[in-house]
ZAGULUM-435784 format. One record per residue (C-alpha): residue number from 1; residue in three letters; x, y, z negated. Coordinates in Angstrom, 2 decimals, padded with zeros to 5 digits. Last residue first. Layout:
N
NUM; ala; X; Y; Z
...
This chain:
465
465; unk; -003.76; 007.34; -027.68
464; unk; -001.72; 010.40; -028.40
463; unk; 001.57; 008.69; -027.95
462; unk; 000.64; 007.53; -024.40
461; unk; 000.05; 010.22; -021.97
460; unk; 003.08; 012.44; -022.99
459; unk; 002.96; 015.55; -020.77
458; unk; 005.89; 017.01; -018.73
457; unk; 005.48; 020.40; -017.16
456; unk; 007.48; 022.27; -014.48
455; unk; 005.51; 025.50; -013.68
454; unk; 007.65; 026.43; -010.78
453; unk; 010.46; 024.28; -009.17
452; unk; 012.41; 026.44; -006.62
451; unk; 013.64; 025.68; -003.20
450; unk; 016.47; 028.04; -002.03
449; unk; 018.08; 025.49; 000.40
448; unk; 018.36; 022.71; -002.04
447; unk; 016.83; 021.97; -005.50
446; unk; 017.52; 019.29; -008.03
445; unk; 015.27; 018.19; -010.90
444; unk; 016.27; 015.42; -013.18
443; unk; 013.75; 013.49; -015.25
442; unk; 014.90; 010.79; -017.76
441; unk; 014.07; 007.20; -018.33
440; unk; 015.92; 005.48; -021.10
439; unk; 014.80; 001.97; -020.67
438; unk; 013.91; 000.04; -017.48
437; unk; 012.71; 001.64; -014.42
436; unk; 011.12; -001.32; -012.64
435; unk; 009.46; 000.58; -009.76
434; unk; 006.10; -000.23; -008.10
433; unk; 005.00; 002.45; -005.67
432; unk; 001.92; 004.69; -004.96
431; unk; 002.24; 007.70; -002.68
430; unk; -000.69; 010.15; -002.55
429; unk; -001.58; 012.79; 000.04
428; unk; -005.18; 014.27; 000.47
427; unk; -005.32; 015.57; -003.06
426; unk; -004.68; 019.00; -001.92
425; unk; -002.13; 019.55; -004.67
424; unk; -000.10; 016.48; -003.81
423; unk; -000.26; 013.26; -005.72
422; unk; 002.46; 010.85; -006.63
421; unk; 002.05; 007.53; -008.42
420; unk; 005.03; 005.80; -009.98
419; unk; 005.21; 002.31; -011.35
418; unk; 006.83; -000.07; -013.86
417; unk; 006.62; 001.47; -017.35
416; unk; 004.21; 004.21; -016.21
415; unk; 005.07; 007.49; -014.37
414; unk; 002.34; 009.82; -013.09
413; unk; 003.50; 012.57; -010.82
412; unk; 001.43; 015.56; -009.96
411; unk; 002.71; 017.90; -007.27
410; unk; 001.63; 021.38; -006.30
409; unk; 003.05; 022.79; -003.06
408; unk; 003.60; 026.47; -002.11
407; unk; 005.34; 027.06; 001.27
406; unk; 004.00; 024.19; 003.39
405; unk; 000.27; 025.07; 002.88
404; unk; -002.05; 022.34; 003.84
403; unk; -000.96; 018.68; 004.31
402; unk; 002.61; 017.39; 004.20
401; unk; 003.32; 014.22; 006.00
400; unk; 003.51; 011.21; 003.68
399; unk; 006.70; 009.27; 003.12
398; unk; 007.79; 005.90; 001.53
397; unk; 011.50; 005.28; 001.25
396; unk; 012.93; 001.92; 000.26
395; unk; 015.51; 000.24; -001.83
394; unk; 018.21; -002.36; -000.91
393; unk; 015.86; -005.19; -001.49
392; unk; 012.24; -003.80; -001.36
391; unk; 010.31; -005.12; -004.32
390; unk; 013.56; -005.49; -006.30
389; unk; 013.64; -001.71; -006.60
388; unk; 014.41; -001.94; -010.28
387; unk; 017.91; -003.09; -009.58
386; unk; 018.56; 000.39; -008.02
385; unk; 016.58; 002.40; -005.48
384; unk; 013.20; 003.80; -004.65
383; unk; 012.88; 006.85; -002.50
382; unk; 009.56; 008.57; -002.68
381; unk; 008.54; 011.11; 000.01
380; unk; 006.60; 014.30; 000.45
379; unk; 006.71; 015.78; 003.96
378; unk; 007.33; 018.58; 006.38
377; unk; 008.41; 021.64; 004.52
376; unk; 010.28; 019.64; 001.90
375; unk; 009.36; 017.54; -001.13
374; unk; 011.37; 014.62; -002.41
373; unk; 010.30; 012.32; -005.25
372; unk; 013.15; 010.23; -006.40
371; unk; 012.57; 006.81; -007.95
370; unk; 015.03; 004.93; -010.26
369; unk; 015.89; 001.60; -011.28
368; unk; 017.28; -000.57; -014.09
367; unk; 018.51; 001.71; -016.85
366; unk; 016.11; 004.48; -016.05
365; unk; 015.86; 007.22; -013.47
364; unk; 013.09; 009.64; -012.56
363; unk; 014.32; 012.02; -009.84
362; unk; 012.53; 015.12; -008.81
361; unk; 014.15; 016.42; -005.70
360; unk; 013.06; 019.83; -004.09
359; unk; 013.77; 020.72; -000.53
358; unk; 014.78; 023.71; 001.66
357; unk; 016.72; 022.45; 004.62
356; unk; 016.15; 025.73; 006.61
355; unk; 014.92; 028.49; 004.38
354; unk; 011.11; 028.95; 004.10
353; unk; 010.91; 029.79; 000.45
352; unk; 010.30; 026.20; -000.73
351; unk; 008.09; 026.89; -003.65
350; unk; 007.25; 023.62; -005.58
349; unk; 004.82; 023.81; -008.45
348; unk; 005.58; 020.83; -010.69
347; unk; 003.47; 018.46; -012.83
346; unk; 004.86; 015.41; -014.49
345; unk; 002.44; 013.07; -016.35
344; unk; 004.39; 010.60; -018.49
343; unk; 003.78; 007.17; -019.88
342; unk; 006.51; 005.64; -022.16
341; unk; 007.76; 009.00; -023.01
340; unk; 010.46; 010.59; -020.84
339; unk; 013.87; 011.30; -022.49
338; unk; 014.23; 014.94; -023.09
337; unk; 014.92; 017.75; -020.54
336; unk; 011.25; 018.08; -019.59
335; unk; 010.49; 018.82; -023.29
334; unk; 007.06; 017.46; -024.25
333; unk; 003.50; 018.63; -023.62
332; unk; 000.77; 016.62; -025.40
331; unk; -001.60; 014.31; -023.68
330; unk; -005.33; 013.89; -022.49
329; unk; -006.27; 010.72; -020.70
328; unk; -006.06; 010.35; -016.96
327; unk; -008.33; 010.08; -013.96
326; unk; -006.29; 010.62; -010.76
325; unk; -007.77; 012.98; -008.24
324; unk; -008.02; 011.64; -004.74
323; unk; -009.06; 013.57; -001.58
322; unk; -010.24; 012.15; 001.72
321; unk; -009.90; 014.48; 004.74
320; unk; -012.40; 016.42; 006.86
319; unk; -010.76; 018.35; 009.60
318; unk; -009.11; 021.78; 010.25
317; unk; -005.83; 021.25; 008.44
316; unk; -007.77; 020.29; 005.25
315; unk; -011.62; 020.30; 005.16
314; unk; -012.49; 018.44; 001.93
313; unk; -014.03; 015.12; 001.01
312; unk; -013.97; 013.91; -002.63
311; unk; -012.71; 010.89; -004.50
310; unk; -012.17; 010.40; -008.29
309; unk; -009.18; 008.00; -008.82
308; unk; -008.73; 005.15; -011.11
307; unk; -005.13; 004.49; -011.74
306; unk; -003.77; 001.52; -009.75
305; unk; -004.36; -001.99; -010.88
304; unk; -001.80; -004.66; -012.04
303; unk; -000.54; -008.05; -011.13
302; unk; 001.26; -010.91; -012.81
301; unk; 000.88; -011.86; -016.39
300; unk; 002.50; -014.65; -018.53
299; unk; 004.97; -013.90; -017.23
298; unk; 006.38; -010.61; -015.99
297; unk; 010.02; -011.78; -016.68
296; unk; 009.47; -014.22; -013.76
295; unk; 010.29; -011.45; -011.35
294; unk; 007.60; -010.40; -008.84
293; unk; 008.13; -012.59; -005.71
292; unk; 004.42; -013.54; -005.17
291; unk; 003.57; -009.89; -004.66
290; unk; 006.45; -009.29; -002.26
289; unk; 005.14; -008.67; 001.29
288; unk; 001.55; -009.06; -000.13
287; unk; 001.77; -005.64; -001.62
286; unk; 000.66; -004.59; -005.12
285; unk; -001.13; -002.01; -007.28
284; unk; -004.58; -003.53; -006.56
283; unk; -006.93; -000.61; -005.84
282; unk; -009.45; 001.60; -007.84
281; unk; -011.79; 004.16; -006.45
280; unk; -014.47; 006.43; -008.01
279; unk; -017.20; 008.38; -006.35
278; unk; -018.51; 010.82; -008.95
277; unk; -020.13; 013.28; -006.59
276; unk; -022.28; 010.47; -005.12
275; unk; -023.68; 009.66; -008.54
274; unk; -022.31; 006.33; -009.93
273; unk; -023.81; 002.82; -009.93
272; unk; -021.48; 001.17; -007.44
271; unk; -017.81; 001.78; -007.97
270; unk; -015.31; 002.20; -005.04
269; unk; -012.93; -000.22; -003.28
268; unk; -009.23; -000.65; -003.12
267; unk; -007.64; -003.66; -001.26
266; unk; -004.26; -002.27; -001.49
265; unk; -002.17; 000.53; -003.12
264; unk; 001.41; -000.55; -003.50
263; unk; 003.65; 000.42; -000.63
262; unk; 002.93; 004.10; -000.60
261; unk; 001.08; 006.29; 001.81
260; unk; -002.30; 006.08; 000.18
259; unk; -005.86; 006.38; 001.55
258; unk; -004.42; 006.59; 005.03
257; unk; -005.80; 008.46; 008.01
256; unk; -004.27; 007.03; 011.22
255; unk; -002.09; 009.34; 013.37
254; unk; 001.16; 008.12; 011.97
253; unk; 000.15; 004.54; 012.49
252; unk; -000.71; 005.00; 016.24
251; unk; -004.03; 003.26; 016.87
250; unk; -005.89; 006.48; 017.09
249; unk; -009.56; 006.90; 016.26
248; unk; -011.48; 009.45; 018.38
247; unk; -013.34; 011.91; 016.15
246; unk; -016.61; 011.72; 014.19
245; unk; -016.45; 007.98; 013.79
244; unk; -019.83; 006.25; 014.34
243; unk; -021.17; 003.66; 011.79
242; unk; -024.33; 001.96; 013.10
241; unk; -027.52; 000.84; 011.45
240; unk; -028.56; 003.07; 008.51
239; unk; -027.57; 006.23; 010.37
238; unk; -023.87; 006.16; 009.41
237; unk; -021.71; 009.10; 010.43
236; unk; -017.95; 009.62; 010.50
235; unk; -014.73; 009.82; 008.46
234; unk; -012.31; 006.86; 008.91
233; unk; -010.07; 005.30; 006.21
232; unk; -006.85; 003.20; 006.06
231; unk; -005.51; 001.01; 003.37
230; unk; -002.07; -000.67; 003.44
229; unk; -000.27; -004.09; 002.94
228; unk; 003.07; -004.93; 004.65
227; unk; 004.99; -001.87; 005.65
226; unk; 004.80; 001.75; 004.47
225; unk; 002.01; 002.75; 006.95
224; unk; 000.38; -000.64; 006.54
223; unk; 000.46; -003.34; 009.31
222; unk; 000.40; -006.49; 007.37
221; unk; -002.24; -006.80; 005.87
220; unk; -005.16; -004.39; 006.33
219; unk; -007.52; -002.44; 004.14
218; unk; -010.54; -000.65; 005.46
217; unk; -012.27; 002.33; 004.07
216; unk; -015.25; 003.81; 005.89
215; unk; -016.36; 007.25; 004.86
214; unk; -019.63; 008.90; 005.59
213; unk; -020.30; 012.54; 005.86
212; unk; -022.71; 014.81; 004.05
211; unk; -023.18; 018.51; 004.73
210; unk; -026.29; 019.68; 002.90
209; unk; -024.77; 018.87; -000.48
208; unk; -021.83; 021.12; 000.27
207; unk; -018.86; 020.17; -002.04
206; unk; -016.35; 020.73; 000.68
205; unk; -017.85; 017.91; 002.69
204; unk; -020.34; 015.89; 000.70
203; unk; -019.43; 012.19; 000.41
202; unk; -021.27; 009.07; 001.66
201; unk; -020.04; 005.51; 001.28
200; unk; -018.65; 002.44; 003.19
199; unk; -016.12; 000.01; 001.79
198; unk; -014.10; -002.76; 003.51
197; unk; -011.95; -005.26; 001.56
196; unk; -009.95; -006.85; 004.49
195; unk; -008.68; -006.39; 008.02
194; unk; -005.99; -008.81; 009.21
193; unk; -002.79; -007.26; 010.43
192; unk; -001.38; -004.74; 013.08
191; unk; -004.86; -003.33; 013.75
190; unk; -004.50; 000.30; 012.45
189; unk; -007.17; 002.39; 014.17
188; unk; -009.92; 000.54; 015.99
187; unk; -011.08; -003.05; 016.37
186; unk; -013.72; -002.08; 015.42
185; unk; -017.22; -001.53; 013.91
184; unk; -020.08; -004.02; 014.19
183; unk; -023.88; -003.68; 014.03
182; unk; -026.99; -004.46; 012.26
181; unk; -027.34; -008.24; 011.66
180; unk; -029.98; -009.55; 009.36
179; unk; -029.64; -010.85; 005.77
178; unk; -031.87; -012.85; 003.56
177; unk; -031.03; -013.19; -000.20
176; unk; -030.18; -009.61; -001.22
175; unk; -034.03; -008.91; -001.27
174; unk; -034.61; -006.30; 001.48
173; unk; -031.43; -007.04; 003.50
172; unk; -029.20; -005.37; 005.92
171; unk; -025.95; -006.47; 007.75
170; unk; -022.87; -004.66; 009.00
169; unk; -019.74; -006.48; 010.25
168; unk; -016.33; -004.66; 010.05
167; unk; -014.03; -006.03; 012.81
166; unk; -010.34; -006.65; 013.04
165; unk; -010.88; -010.02; 014.82
164; unk; -008.80; -011.77; 012.30
163; unk; -010.60; -010.44; 009.32
162; unk; -014.10; -010.71; 010.39
161; unk; -015.05; -008.30; 007.71
160; unk; -017.87; -007.43; 005.44
159; unk; -020.13; -004.33; 005.08
158; unk; -023.50; -005.22; 003.43
157; unk; -026.53; -002.88; 003.44
156; unk; -029.44; -003.06; 000.98
155; unk; -032.66; -001.41; 001.86
154; unk; -034.50; 001.94; 002.05
153; unk; -035.67; 003.31; 005.28
152; unk; -034.10; 004.37; 008.69
151; unk; -034.17; 008.07; 007.82
150; unk; -032.18; 007.45; 004.61
149; unk; -031.87; 005.27; 001.46
148; unk; -029.04; 002.67; 001.57
147; unk; -028.37; 000.60; -001.57
146; unk; -024.83; -000.70; -001.51
145; unk; -023.05; -004.02; -000.69
144; unk; -019.30; -004.61; -000.18
143; unk; -018.75; -008.13; 001.20
142; unk; -015.09; -009.23; 001.28
141; unk; -015.17; -012.15; 003.79
140; unk; -015.64; -013.70; 007.20
139; unk; -012.25; -015.40; 008.02
138; unk; -012.85; -019.05; 008.49
137; unk; -016.22; -018.51; 010.17
136; unk; -019.38; -020.60; 010.27
135; unk; -021.32; -017.30; 010.27
134; unk; -022.83; -018.01; 006.80
133; unk; -024.98; -015.48; 004.95
132; unk; -027.05; -016.49; 001.72
131; unk; -024.76; -019.39; 000.79
130; unk; -026.14; -020.23; -001.74
129; unk; -029.83; -021.08; -002.44
128; unk; -029.12; -022.18; -005.99
127; unk; -027.87; -018.67; -006.97
126; unk; -024.89; -018.82; -009.31
125; unk; -025.59; -017.82; -012.79
124; unk; -023.32; -015.20; -014.62
123; unk; -022.61; -014.34; -018.19
122; unk; -021.24; -011.06; -019.56
121; unk; -022.38; -008.82; -016.72
120; unk; -024.81; -006.67; -018.54
119; unk; -026.91; -009.51; -019.94
118; unk; -029.17; -010.31; -016.95
117; unk; -026.44; -011.60; -014.65
116; unk; -026.56; -012.88; -011.12
115; unk; -024.52; -014.75; -008.62
114; unk; -024.75; -014.64; -004.89
113; unk; -023.03; -016.10; -001.86
112; unk; -021.34; -014.94; 001.39
111; unk; -019.54; -017.40; 003.65
110; unk; -015.91; -018.34; 004.27
109; unk; -015.52; -021.75; 005.76
108; unk; -012.42; -023.66; 004.18
107; unk; -013.99; -026.93; 005.22
106; unk; -013.66; -029.03; 001.96
105; unk; -013.23; -026.42; -000.82
104; unk; -015.66; -024.01; 000.85
103; unk; -014.61; -020.46; 000.27
102; unk; -017.48; -018.42; -001.21
101; unk; -017.18; -014.65; -000.60
100; unk; -019.01; -012.62; -003.19
99; unk; -022.21; -010.75; -003.73
98; unk; -022.72; -010.20; -007.46
97; unk; -026.08; -009.12; -008.64
96; unk; -026.58; -007.21; -011.86
95; unk; -030.22; -007.94; -012.97
94; unk; -032.26; -005.71; -015.05
93; unk; -034.72; -007.13; -017.61
92; unk; -038.09; -005.90; -018.90
91; unk; -039.93; -008.37; -016.72
90; unk; -037.68; -011.24; -015.80
89; unk; -034.69; -010.56; -013.55
88; unk; -033.53; -012.67; -010.55
87; unk; -036.31; -011.50; -008.21
86; unk; -033.92; -010.00; -005.73
85; unk; -035.83; -006.76; -005.18
84; unk; -036.06; -006.09; -008.96
83; unk; -036.07; -002.31; -008.51
82; unk; -033.02; -001.59; -010.55
81; unk; -030.98; -004.33; -008.85
80; unk; -027.61; -002.95; -010.02
79; unk; -025.01; -004.02; -007.45
78; unk; -021.80; -006.05; -007.71
77; unk; -019.22; -006.45; -004.92
76; unk; -016.99; -009.09; -003.17
75; unk; -013.65; -010.81; -003.13
74; unk; -013.07; -014.51; -003.05
73; unk; -014.59; -017.19; -005.47
72; unk; -013.30; -020.60; -004.54
71; unk; -015.63; -023.39; -003.92
70; unk; -016.78; -026.92; -004.48
69; unk; -014.60; -028.27; -007.27
68; unk; -014.98; -025.10; -009.15
67; unk; -013.78; -021.46; -009.12
66; unk; -014.98; -019.35; -012.04
65; unk; -017.33; -016.38; -012.12
64; unk; -016.95; -014.10; -015.09
63; unk; -013.63; -015.35; -016.69
62; unk; -013.71; -014.19; -020.36
61; unk; -013.51; -010.52; -021.11
60; unk; -010.62; -007.99; -020.96
59; unk; -011.14; -004.57; -022.69
58; unk; -009.83; -001.50; -020.83
57; unk; -008.65; 001.96; -021.90
56; unk; -008.30; 004.41; -018.96
55; unk; -011.53; 004.17; -016.95
54; unk; -013.39; 005.93; -019.73
53; unk; -015.86; 003.54; -021.24
52; unk; -013.95; 000.49; -019.98
51; unk; -014.74; -003.14; -019.01
50; unk; -012.71; -006.18; -017.83
49; unk; -013.56; -009.27; -015.81
48; unk; -011.89; -012.09; -014.01
47; unk; -013.51; -013.42; -010.77
46; unk; -012.05; -016.68; -009.61
45; unk; -009.41; -017.85; -007.15
44; unk; -007.92; -021.18; -008.15
43; unk; -004.58; -020.10; -006.53
42; unk; -002.30; -017.02; -006.18
41; unk; 000.47; -017.72; -008.89
40; unk; 000.76; -016.72; -012.48
39; unk; -001.20; -019.77; -013.96
38; unk; -004.65; -021.32; -014.82
37; unk; -007.26; -018.57; -014.85
36; unk; -006.32; -017.39; -011.41
35; unk; -007.96; -014.06; -010.90
34; unk; -009.36; -011.81; -008.20
33; unk; -010.97; -008.88; -010.01
32; unk; -013.97; -007.65; -011.82
31; unk; -013.88; -004.09; -013.32
30; unk; -017.10; -003.08; -015.00
29; unk; -017.37; 000.63; -016.08
28; unk; -019.61; 000.99; -019.10
27; unk; -022.34; 003.54; -019.99
26; unk; -025.24; 001.26; -019.29
25; unk; -023.96; 000.19; -015.88
24; unk; -021.09; 001.33; -013.61
23; unk; -019.93; -001.17; -010.98
22; unk; -016.73; -002.39; -009.40
21; unk; -017.52; -005.96; -008.16
20; unk; -014.06; -006.87; -007.09
19; unk; -010.60; -005.52; -007.59
18; unk; -007.96; -007.38; -005.52
17; unk; -005.04; -009.21; -007.31
16; unk; -004.49; -010.99; -010.52
15; unk; -002.28; -013.85; -011.71
14; unk; -001.94; -015.07; -015.21
13; unk; -001.98; -013.55; -018.67
12; unk; -003.39; -010.70; -020.76
11; unk; -004.80; -009.24; -017.44
10; unk; -003.30; -005.90; -016.31
9; unk; -005.00; -002.52; -016.14
8; unk; -002.76; 000.46; -015.71
7; unk; -002.22; 002.70; -018.73
6; unk; 000.49; 000.76; -020.48
5; unk; 002.08; -001.28; -017.76
4; unk; 003.71; -004.56; -018.76
3; unk; 007.46; -004.36; -018.48
2; unk; 009.06; -005.37; -015.16
1; unk; 012.59; -006.76; -015.67
């Protein structure tokens, strides 16, 4: 049985998948998401809506943009039109503008359309001139729009995908209504499935505001590093027209840069409306290999989001790599030998000592399933097993190559009722997996080859809420 997560967003009922329209406005984080208002299966795609002040506690709202007899509402993004470029807001108002993929109910053509809100995202009006960008394609989707300001000028940029062609298509607009083609990126990197949910954003390298790189994020299904769904990224330059990787992009999965090495971090995008140094990412905690097979005990809800993660860019192993830091509430330390609280953050400093075969195992086991985090000189891995590993019958192992120092490694592990998220000290390696632990979860630490667990700490992230 999968229990409802406590610190990961889930809708009160029905099916949910990709995050959409992530935007920060007037002190609130808005999370829109792919949603079926009528049942726990993937159908009737609409935009659900939730908000938060802290990215931890969420309030669900009525459906924002519903499907109707003419179209389904697929993934997209929301921008704050502060300068009134779209003309949707009256004097004294600010429009939030949603750019979404409209799937024609008759032809299945996927085109890009607009809706707007002048009451901080609570009610939405579809633009009468939809669609605003139509290539006549059956797989042109998932527009992420942002405001570009650089040497080429100031305008809106859209990145969307031709999913089956494994291409990211870039467009520009002055008013969000009329779009002109800029360039295309791909195929490159991981191309074993359809590309989806692109994002493109700048980050300072090593915190230096004078050294800014651009990061392109691309999800694909299948073809991920852990099987099924996965999300890759590429570091490069964007001059307002063309995205150029800064190093050759390999098509070997183990050479591709991955946002997350687990099975259950997909279709993630970042929030608009935040400063560059607060770039924040949320993904769907699911995998198309088995999302439709989640046990019926989860009814009336199906689907959850990952923890929100603050992103940065750091030089690790001689090159820029994306780092993720989970955003969590405060908690109180508890005895690591006691039964784990409903939501726990486990921190461990791992010292391997350099002996052959040195490894540390941190096992979280409940009545239904277990997950063992293993750390050695080469990799960090998560081994799921037991009845709670229904998502991969017989269990599974998800592994990330170690980054940085192989002798002293810091681990942060966040355990909720049905998931585990593991982050290494550099922030460049994370593994997100669904696990139905069941009752009575306990932590067991085992060392081999002289490995030592230093600074072992367990914090209760739930009882203090």
